[in-house]
Each structure stands twice: as C-alpha cells, then as structure tokens.
C-alpha positions, 0 to 999 in steps of 0.5 A: 631876500637880497643876498646881502641881508643873509651875510650881514648878520654874520658880520661879513661884507661880501662886496668888501671881501671880494674887492680886497682879494682883487687888490692883492699885489701878486706881481710885487710878491713874485718879484720880491720872492725872486729877489729874496732867492737871489739874495740867499744864493749870494749869501750862500756863495759868500759863506761857502767861499766856493767862488763859483757863484752857486754853480755846481762843482765837484772836489777830487784829490790829486796825488803827485806820483814820485819820479821813477828811480831809473836814470835818465837816458844817456845823451847820444854821442856825436857821429864821429865819437867811438862807442867806448862801452862797445869797444870794451865789450868786444875787445876781450882785454879783460884780466883778473887781478890774479892773472895780472900778478902772475903775468907780471911776476909781482906777488902782492902781500895783503894784510891778514893774508887776504886772497886776490880780489875777484874783480876784473881789470879792463884795458881800454884800447889806447887808440880811442880818440888818438888821432893826430893833427892834420898835415902839413904844418905850415912851418915845415913846408917849402915849395918844390918843383913837384910840390911841397917838400919837408923842411926844418921850421924857422923856429927849429921844429922838425917833421920827425918831432912835430908829426910824431905820434905822442907816447907816454910809455916809459922808455924801453930797456932796464927801466921800463917795459920792452917795446916793439915798433912795427912798420908796415910797408907798401901802403897805398899800392893796393886800395884793398890791402891798404884799407885792411891794414887801416882797419885791422892794426892799432894806432901805434903801428907805423905805416910806410907808403910807397910813392906810386899810390893813386890815392895817397893824399886821402889814405895818408890823411886817414892814417894820421886821423886814426893815429898812425905815424907815416913814413915815405918809402924811397925806391932804390936800385936793387941790382946794379944797372937794373933801375927802370928808366922813368920810375924815378928810382934812386940809382947809384952813379946818377949825376948829382942834379938827376939824383936831386931831381928824383929825390925832390919828386919822391919827397913831394908825394904827400906830407906829414911823414916823420921820415923815409925808408928804403924800398928795395935798394940792395945795391944802392944802400951798400954804397956809401957814396950813393946813399950819403947824399940822400941821408944828408938831405934827410938830415937837412929836412929834419926827417929820420931814416929807417933801413928796412933790414932786407939787405945785410950789406946796407950801410945806410943806418951807420952812415945816417948817424954819422951825418946827423940824421936820426937813423935805425935799422930793422931787427926783423923782416917779419914776412921775408918768408910768407908761410904762416909758420915762418911769420909766426916764428919771426914775430916770436923772434922780434918779441924775444929781441925786445925783451933782451934789448928793451926795444926792437923794430920789425918791418913787413909788407901790407899783404893781407895775410901778413896784416892778419897775422900781425893783428893776431900777434899784437892782440893782447901783447900788452898783457904779455908785458910788451908795448907797441910803440911808434917808430919815432919813439925807438929811433934816437933823435939827436938835436939838429943845430938851427941857424939861431943856435949854431952861431 
C-alpha cells in the first residue's frame, strides 16, 4: 500500500508538510533576532543613562581629604640674608620682665597688684642688615696726585656726615642713656687680626685703618658693608727727629710743600672714612705749629679729627676745635697695659666715665687679645643700660660754611 494512503485518512499530507518545513526563512529569523537584540541594548542604554553604550563599568565613591593643618614651609632666604631666628637663638640676649625692671630701676605698678609677667624680652642685635652704602660718594671726591681725596661737596655735603653710621639712639647725657664709642686702631696691618675684629665686634664699633695695609680697599669695603664707620690713621712723629725717611710720617719742621705732599699720599689710601686719627705722634701733636696745618686741611675736607689719647701733651683736640674741625680726644686708652686685668679695669673705667658724663670714647689696638676682651665687654652692655655708638655720634660736628651760604 502506498505510504500516502496510510496518511490521508488521518488528514495529513506528508509531502505538503515536508515542503512547508523546507521553506521556513531561518536567515531572516536570525537577522531579525540580532536586530531586536541591538535595539534592546540601545533602549537599555538610553533608559539607564550610563553613556557607555552598554559596556560594563563600575561606580566608586571618591572622598577629598582635607588639607593638613601644618603651615606651608618658609621660603628660603637669599644667600646674603642673615638668619634672624638663628641669631636670636644664639645671641643670649634674653631678659625676663623682672630683670629689665630691676636693671632699669623703674618699678611698674600693675592694677590689682599683679606680678611681673613671666614672658621673655628678646633683643634682636642691631647689626642685622645694618650695612652702610658703598664708598665713595662722587660728590665727595677730588682727584689728587696719589689718588682720590676727600672733599666737601658742591652742595655742602661732608664726608663726616655722609659716611657716618646712622643712629636712632637718644643723645647721651641727662636726657638719655650713657653712650660709649669704641675705636679700634691698627686695622689692615695684620690680615688675621683685621678679620678677627670684623667677625667679633658689633657694627657700632668704629675701625681705624693704618695707611700701610696691603688690602685696604677690600677690608674697608667689608667694614662698611658690615655697618662700621671707618677712620684713617695718620702716622705722626713720636720723638723729635726720629721719623723714618720714606715712610711719609708727618714730622714737625717739614717744609709746607713736603708736609702737604705726605698728607696727600696718606689721605688717598682709601675712601669712605669719616675722619682721621693720629698714629703715635707724641712730638708732632704737642706742637701747635706742626699740627695746625693738618687740622686746617681736615676741616677744609669735611672730616673729623680724633686724638687717640696716648699723649698727655697733645693739643690736637683743642686746636682742631678752634680751626672749625669736628675734634675730640679719647677718654681711655683701653690696652695701654695689655694684661687681662688691666684691660678689664680700663673698660670698667670707660663705662664709669660714660655714666658720669653721658658719653665716653675709648681707643684700643686690633691685637687679638684686646679684640676678644672687647667682645666680652660689649656683650650684654645694653642690658646694663649703656649704648655702643659710632664715633661720629659722639663728636660735635659744627656746621662748616659753604661757598653758597658764606656770602
């Protein structure tokens, strides 16, 4: 029996059903499914708003930590700027309020009978950033036979004023604290001793340079950069007829032209000094006729004159004042006797004179032992109520008539 005869009674047409299965569009179904899947992913991306086009991703919470409470580091100071913090820490210039009141003799009455506050008073050294302007000032220079010479400027400016170290301290005497000027001589003769003095002594100390130093330009420039006034030492005849030839020592009895020539050489050794000081000169400074031409030249050039105090017979200070030159005489030669006990006693005497008169001038050499003792004496002197002052602040400086105002 044919196969079809068996299926037909059941209502089945095997050939037609097989053809139908063969005609199902599987490719279309597959592409349609892929399209539906892509559409679904696009709808999901829009609905979820992740912007990643369906790519997998993770979400993490980010918390911003607060800035640390520590202050930012200090900017580095310039190489030539002093470290003030380190200076205060090592200076030892610390006093309690009670110590200040006790040393000054001033008793402070506080409301309610309160006690002295316990805080410390720290004194910052005055020589921080206290450098003087470089020299020379063009107004104050004239060309000489041996080099630049000091002069009064066309506007009346004087070296004693322009090259002076400024001071804001009240004048010595009854109305202010006692003051001491310390002048250290013989600078420039020994490089080691000169460096020690520059390193050890405060800026208000005045340095007197001898004219024979080999490195005067650099040493005097450093002294001014550190804040020190400078003075030029003039070698003068100590004993009659003993002045060595060729050393340009100022000798009594020299013809006027030779004296002028020697003085011109000495005054041109460096620039920027406020005045001159004798070096030796017992014989020369005791003779009015010998010292007067020098003092007249000093006054004409706008300088001061300091008698170093080594000769009791010197008439230089009084003669200088009569000639219109700012002039003074040292009260104490601090290392005339170089024993430690004698130098200490001399410093004590200088302080006593300053307390009695309001001001005093001391001179000493740049010997290392003298410099070390001076450094110890000056350390903390302001806590004792005495002020160190530059020499120019203690020498009276009368006005010198200029060509403009002398008519």
